[in-house]
MIGU-782927 format. One line per 8 residues: number of its first residue (from 1); their letters; for each residue x, y, z of N, C-alpha, C. Coordinates in Angstrom, 2 decimals. Atoms other than C-alpha are relative to their C-alpha. Example, Ala and Ser with C-alpha at 12.3 -4.5 7.8 and 13.67 -1.06 7.14 Angstrom:
<tikes>
1 = as = 0.89 -1.19 0.00 12.30 -4.50 7.80 0.90 1.20 0.00 ~ -0.82 -1.19 -0.06 13.67 -1.06 7.14 -0.77 1.09 0.73
</tikes>
This chain:
<tikes>
1 = manikqqk = -0.96 -1.09 0.20 133.87 94.38 250.98 1.38 -0.48 0.46 ~ -1.36 0.42 -0.30 137.60 93.89 251.01 0.55 0.71 1.22 ~ -0.66 -0.60 -1.15 139.81 94.59 254.01 1.26 0.76 -0.40 ~ -1.24 -0.61 0.44 142.83 95.67 251.99 -0.28 1.38 -0.58 ~ 0.20 -1.39 0.40 143.16 99.40 251.41 -0.02 0.16 -1.53 ~ -0.08 -0.10 1.46 144.17 99.04 247.75 -1.25 -0.59 -0.67 ~ 1.18 0.64 0.58 141.25 96.72 247.05 -1.25 0.85 0.22 ~ 1.12 -0.90 -0.25 138.79 99.16 248.66 -0.02 1.11 -1.05
9 = krvkqdak = -0.12 -1.05 1.02 140.07 101.86 246.31 -0.39 -0.55 -1.36 ~ 0.31 0.62 1.29 139.82 99.48 243.34 -1.50 -0.18 -0.17 ~ 1.46 0.18 0.05 136.16 98.73 244.18 -0.68 1.32 -0.33 ~ 0.56 -1.33 0.26 135.38 102.46 244.22 0.25 0.42 -1.45 ~ -0.34 -0.38 1.37 137.20 103.05 240.92 -0.82 -0.79 -1.02 ~ 0.77 0.84 0.91 135.45 100.12 239.26 -1.45 0.46 -0.09 ~ 1.39 -0.47 -0.02 132.04 101.41 240.34 -0.14 1.29 -0.81 ~ 0.03 -1.27 0.72 132.83 104.86 238.97 0.14 -0.23 -1.51
17 = rrqanqif = -0.21 0.30 1.42 134.09 103.46 235.66 -1.21 -0.71 -0.61 ~ 1.16 0.73 0.47 131.13 101.10 235.34 -1.14 0.97 -0.30 ~ 1.07 -0.98 0.19 128.72 104.01 235.76 0.27 0.86 -1.24 ~ -0.35 -0.81 1.17 130.57 106.11 233.17 -0.21 -0.79 -1.29 ~ 0.19 0.84 1.18 130.56 103.20 230.72 -1.47 -0.21 -0.32 ~ 1.42 0.19 0.21 126.84 102.63 231.22 -0.63 1.25 -0.60 ~ 0.53 -1.26 0.54 126.10 106.30 230.56 0.39 0.14 -1.47 ~ -0.45 -0.13 1.38 128.19 106.27 227.40 -0.70 -1.01 -0.90
25 = kssvksai = 0.67 1.05 0.76 126.65 102.99 226.23 -1.44 0.42 -0.31 ~ 1.36 -0.48 0.18 123.21 104.51 226.71 -0.06 1.07 -1.08 ~ -0.01 -1.05 1.01 124.15 107.52 224.58 0.23 -0.58 -1.38 ~ -0.21 0.67 1.28 125.37 105.19 221.82 -1.31 -0.61 -0.48 ~ 1.28 0.61 0.36 122.07 103.31 221.88 -1.00 1.06 -0.45 ~ 0.90 -1.09 0.38 120.17 106.61 221.73 0.34 0.53 -1.39 ~ -0.42 -0.48 1.32 122.22 107.71 218.72 -0.45 -0.97 -1.09 ~ 0.44 1.00 0.97 121.40 104.44 216.94 -1.51 0.09 -0.20
33 = kevdkhve = 1.45 -0.14 0.10 117.70 104.87 217.71 -0.38 1.25 -0.78 ~ 0.23 -1.24 0.73 117.88 108.41 216.34 0.11 -0.24 -1.51 ~ -0.15 0.35 1.42 119.14 107.05 213.01 -1.21 -0.77 -0.48 ~ 1.15 0.81 0.37 116.35 104.48 212.94 -1.27 0.85 -0.13 ~ 1.17 -0.87 0.03 113.77 107.17 213.68 -0.05 0.79 -1.31 ~ -0.04 -0.77 1.23 114.89 109.27 210.71 -0.16 -0.89 -1.23 ~ 0.17 0.94 1.11 115.06 106.22 208.44 -1.47 -0.37 -0.15 ~ 1.44 0.33 0.02 111.49 105.28 209.39 -0.80 1.13 -0.62
41 = akhkdaav = 0.72 -1.17 0.51 110.34 108.83 208.60 0.46 0.38 -1.41 ~ -0.55 -0.22 1.33 112.35 108.74 205.33 0.58 1.41 -0.17 ~ -0.71 -1.27 0.06 114.31 111.91 206.14 1.48 -0.30 -0.25 ~ -1.35 0.43 0.36 117.53 111.22 204.26 1.08 0.89 0.60 ~ -1.04 -0.91 -0.50 119.50 114.34 205.26 0.18 -0.16 1.51 ~ -0.06 0.15 -1.46 118.62 113.97 208.94 0.59 -1.36 0.37 ~ -0.50 1.35 -0.27 119.36 110.24 208.80 1.52 -0.06 -0.20 ~ -1.44 0.00 0.26 122.81 110.84 207.29 0.73 0.74 1.11
49 = eafnvank = -0.63 -0.76 -1.08 123.61 113.45 209.91 0.02 -0.80 1.31 ~ 0.09 0.82 -1.21 122.41 111.18 212.73 0.94 -1.21 -0.11 ~ -0.90 1.13 0.22 124.40 108.32 211.18 1.45 0.40 0.29 ~ -1.37 -0.48 -0.26 127.59 110.41 211.32 0.26 0.12 1.50 ~ -0.13 -0.12 -1.46 126.99 111.14 215.01 0.12 -1.39 0.63 ~ -0.03 1.36 -0.54 126.31 107.47 215.74 1.33 -0.68 -0.31 ~ -1.30 0.57 0.37 129.45 106.44 213.85 1.10 0.51 0.92 ~ -1.01 -0.60 -0.86 131.55 108.84 215.89 -0.07 -0.59 1.41
57 = kldkalvr = 0.16 0.56 -1.34 130.10 107.54 219.15 0.43 -1.47 0.05 ~ -0.41 1.41 0.05 130.63 103.92 218.12 1.52 -0.11 -0.04 ~ -1.46 0.03 0.07 134.25 104.64 217.24 0.61 0.34 1.36 ~ -0.51 -0.39 -1.31 134.78 106.33 220.58 -0.21 -1.13 1.01 ~ 0.27 1.14 -0.89 133.17 103.37 222.38 1.01 -1.11 -0.24 ~ -1.01 1.00 0.33 135.59 101.09 220.56 1.34 0.35 0.63 ~ -1.28 -0.44 -0.57 138.60 103.13 221.65 -0.01 -0.14 1.52 ~ 0.11 0.11 -1.45 137.35 103.18 225.23 -0.09 -1.44 0.49
65 = giyhkkav = 0.10 1.41 -0.37 136.91 99.41 225.17 -1.37 -0.40 0.51 ~ 1.35 0.31 -0.45 133.18 99.49 225.80 -0.63 -1.08 -0.88 ~ 0.48 0.99 0.95 132.35 97.48 222.67 1.18 -0.69 -0.67 ~ -0.99 0.74 0.76 134.31 94.81 220.81 0.03 0.55 -1.43 ~ -0.16 -0.59 1.33 135.64 95.84 217.39 -0.95 -0.62 -1.02 ~ 0.92 0.63 0.96 133.49 93.31 215.54 -1.44 0.42 0.26 ~ 1.35 -0.47 -0.33 130.36 94.45 217.38 -0.20 1.40 -0.58 ~ 0.08 -1.36 0.55 131.10 98.06 216.37 -0.14 -0.08 -1.52
73 = aryksrlq = 0.08 0.15 1.45 131.66 96.97 212.77 -1.39 -0.46 -0.42 ~ 1.34 0.51 0.30 128.35 95.10 212.81 -1.05 1.11 0.12 ~ 0.95 -1.11 -0.18 126.41 98.09 214.20 0.12 1.02 -1.13 ~ -0.22 -0.99 1.04 127.99 100.47 211.70 -0.48 -0.49 -1.36 ~ 0.42 0.58 1.26 127.33 98.14 208.79 -1.51 -0.01 -0.13 ~ 1.47 0.05 0.04 123.68 97.68 209.67 -0.59 1.39 -0.15 ~ 0.50 -1.38 0.11 123.16 101.42 210.13 0.22 0.53 -1.41 ~ -0.31 -0.47 1.35 124.89 102.19 206.83 -0.95 -0.60 -1.02
81 = krvnel = 0.90 0.68 0.90 122.72 99.64 205.07 -1.40 0.63 0.04 ~ 1.32 -0.63 -0.14 119.53 101.23 206.45 -0.03 1.38 -0.64 ~ -0.06 -1.35 0.53 120.63 104.73 205.49 0.09 -0.06 -1.54 ~ -0.15 0.12 1.45 121.63 103.62 201.97 -1.28 -0.42 -0.69 ~ 1.26 0.43 0.60 118.19 102.12 201.39 -0.95 1.17 -0.28 ~ 0.87 -1.17 0.23 116.65 105.60 201.49 0.17 0.55 -1.40
</tikes>
């Protein structure tokens, strides 16, 4: 642990941000799994709706800096491809 007051505060802030990012990342992964679940069951309407939610979460993760822009593009492309195959 640091001795400098500012660094102590920075450590606390980083821990708080890390936890928030992990929670959001988990919700993105859950949204992606939801799309896959509906694709497996061949429920097109539900899959499209889940895909829209996942897209929104991925875009928000990109803006927050949780994922790289090319990673988000890759996830979205793969999801779109799965949904279109229905």
